[in-house]
C-alpha positions in Angstrom: 105.7 -84.5 20.7 105.2 -80.9 21.8 104.8 -77.9 19.0 105.2 -75.1 21.3 108.2 -75.2 24.3 108.6 -72.1 26.0 112.2 -71.0 27.8 113.3 -68.7 29.4 111.3 -67.8 33.0 112.8 -66.6 36.1 112.8 -64.6 39.1 114.1 -60.6 38.3 113.8 -57.6 40.2 111.8 -54.7 38.9 113.3 -52.8 36.4 114.9 -55.6 35.0 114.7 -57.7 31.6 114.0 -61.0 30.7 113.8 -63.1 27.2 111.5 -65.9 26.8 112.0 -68.3 23.6 109.4 -70.7 22.4 110.8 -73.3 20.1 107.7 -73.9 17.3 107.7 -77.1 15.0 108.9 -76.4 11.8 104.8 -76.9 10.0 103.1 -74.3 12.4 106.2 -72.0 12.8 105.9 -71.3 8.9 102.6 -71.3 8.6 100.7 -69.8 11.9 101.0 -66.2 13.3 102.6 -66.7 17.1 101.4 -64.9 19.8 102.6 -64.8 23.5 99.8 -64.5 26.4 100.1 -64.1 30.4 97.9 -65.3 33.0 98.0 -64.6 36.9 95.9 -66.9 39.1 92.3 -66.0 39.0 92.3 -64.4 35.7 91.7 -64.8 32.3 94.6 -65.9 29.8 95.8 -62.4 28.1 97.0 -61.4 25.2 100.6 -60.3 25.5 102.1 -59.4 21.8 101.7 -61.3 18.3 103.3 -61.5 15.5 102.3 -62.8 11.9 103.9 -65.7 10.4 105.7 -63.7 7.8 107.2 -61.1 10.6 104.9 -58.9 9.7 102.1 -57.4 12.0 102.7 -57.2 15.2 100.6 -56.3 17.9 101.2 -55.3 21.7 99.3 -55.0 24.5 98.6 -51.2 25.6 100.6 -52.7 29.4 103.3 -53.8 27.8 104.0 -51.5 24.7 107.6 -49.8 24.7 109.2 -52.6 27.0 108.4 -55.5 25.4 109.5 -56.7 22.1 108.4 -59.5 20.2 110.4 -61.3 17.1 110.6 -64.5 15.4 113.8 -66.6 14.8 114.2 -68.3 11.3 117.2 -70.2 11.7 115.9 -71.3 15.4 112.6 -71.6 14.8 111.3 -69.9 18.1 109.4 -66.6 18.4 110.6 -64.5 21.4 109.4 -62.0 24.1 112.4 -59.5 25.2 111.2 -58.0 27.9 112.6 -55.0 29.7 111.8 -52.4 32.6 109.9 -55.0 34.3 107.5 -54.8 36.9 105.3 -56.5 39.8 102.1 -56.4 37.6 103.9 -58.5 34.4 104.4 -61.3 36.7 102.2 -63.7 35.3 102.7 -67.1 33.8 103.2 -66.4 30.4 102.1 -68.9 27.5 103.4 -69.0 23.6 100.2 -69.6 21.0 99.6 -70.4 17.2 96.8 -69.6 15.6 95.7 -69.4 11.4 93.0 -66.9 11.7 94.0 -63.8 9.6 91.8 -60.9 10.6 92.1 -57.5 11.0 93.2 -58.0 14.6 94.6 -60.9 16.5 92.3 -63.3 18.6 92.3 -62.6 22.3 90.1 -65.5 22.9 92.0 -68.8 24.0 89.7 -71.0 21.8 90.4 -69.4 18.9 94.2 -70.6 19.3 95.4 -74.1 18.0 98.6 -74.9 19.9 99.6 -73.8 22.9 103.0 -74.0 25.0 103.1 -75.5 28.7 103.7 -72.0 30.2 106.7 -70.2 31.2 106.6 -68.4 35.2 107.8 -65.1 35.1 108.0 -63.4 38.7 109.1 -60.1 39.3 109.7 -58.8 42.4 109.5 -55.1 44.1 
């Protein structure tokens, strides 16, 4: 039984918008910090945005600041990533992930996350 399930990826033109959603099982949603990573072929998975278990302590990578918004929907147990002003370089497989880590900064290494979704492809055409 999958604990995290992403949806919402697809093909969009540069300048467009997409909304990714990740449905999270109840026990994880209420106690874990949640994050979105992205990965392109041949590259490491990179932390893109993160949000604390209580909705606080939001983080964005420099490359997406001002364009992406992460949020939690308590009623639906989802973590969402609203992506606007998309660029071709945003093309990647996007993954949601959950971590219990509670340091001063969100962990950036894959091994520091306990649960992962299957990923959803986002393609931005120029």
